[in-house]
Steps between C-alpha positions, in 0.01 A plus 500: 500500500679770712767699320769554763674756281190714453343611181733795440870439563575870451246626759638714785503381859597142433768512771245599765242232417458271797733704724374568853394858551684683780270697726579869555489606866527857635808534721310629801689581821523191729428257214715188559669352194786263419773569247498208258870526422651462847218427742519833688160556662379827647235767527482800270628808684561752220457569129746728327604560136379168363632301795344330799661464842433186706567442870526145636421375849851585624476864394726458196400713201574447132390683186378326182367625164123509473350248260517124470713263702296492821286233665194514725404168658731332251325650196686737266378861501598828342526790744368829368464851641173514695229742401472818703328444832167673563558859601339456839743222596836661424748472784777730611860387539430435870221254414215734600205561270565823310270795563413620151445862398573640843737793539770484764393643834664808640784377722402444861724609790589133559826384345698187427870567552771285345877513531607582146407582145513139386262396779257773394518398134430135582203587720367726225543228236295244694262704719491838325152461354355398837673783685377763254143383552548523878680836482814377678839642399832312525805698606860389537719587796847444353573275798318402818747715697309807379168382639541672843563833324184464290293415806630811675417728205171332397376293793224246441173510688141373489448666161843421357608137523836383375579154372874435474671228297856421609768295326685231695275520807642201688576438870806686623528730199536878508168522319325304774643721774379816326155349438463383860599839642242678281223252578558549873503880463215752485427438131486121516123462518453694175759298310552150369861401429555174313788357303638217295814292573687585180808722481349704217167526322662343191478167681125543543466418130500124449823381333299290255321812376835661421627183332763405759525202737556709814620838613879486547663509843702819547756514787468766768698811420431481128237729349207265465344615172833522320592160641179349366556651155862378496402142585219496244730629228317831471679837456578642844778761475277808531186608683320508165574127461318407820216734403463314169520168684208603720293609201565158346387329822194723533398432139463131590237579763152493350285361782515412868608150395845641426543619860616301803222431755717662771435835332147441373348449841679795655387751237141375518516544878612862461227576244237359737640709786506836324161452329308377806210731592 
């Protein structure tokens, strides 16, 4: 006759007998899981400090602790840190396959020019590895207004192509008028000027990556970066405060997935232009 209590009532593991084993699953990027507690369903976008970030079909992102409490096809699973990918398949932050054990090329005459320091830092964060392999340097202009002066002092030509990334390049803007005048001038054929619609490069980082619902609206006449910090409850009294705010924003960018498509496509276009044979 079966002894439902077992032969040794003091044996360890009696609580686990008969319990369903939960499968462990590596939290690979793009793996779709459901949170058992509240039904939130999304794809894995990032792993960081024992947490996993999920993005649902509407672009909303939430962060959860790694471990149990997730479902795949209705079955409970435990998400774990995936094993290191094979060395030959590592990707850069831009999504390109990394070129291993290759030293950066000596910088070519071609350049990508951006408006400010923050623009340059963001491009470096996402595309820096690719640009070093190609030997393309990124320089900042401190404003598109200074572009005509640079072209006069260091004009582009067949052996020196310039790709220019401009903030707030929208119809009727000052930026568009400057870009159009340059493109129609003698240097236009050796340049590619593109832009994004945002007021500042801060907005090129997806709000969900920063942990906010949206970038605040700041009225005309108010300093935009300070206005953003004020409305988000961040320190904003001094220049150092906005510098720290940007470093916080930049720290949230780990891959191209954290960047708005309006910027992604434009930077890729410039890289293709300046690296074309």
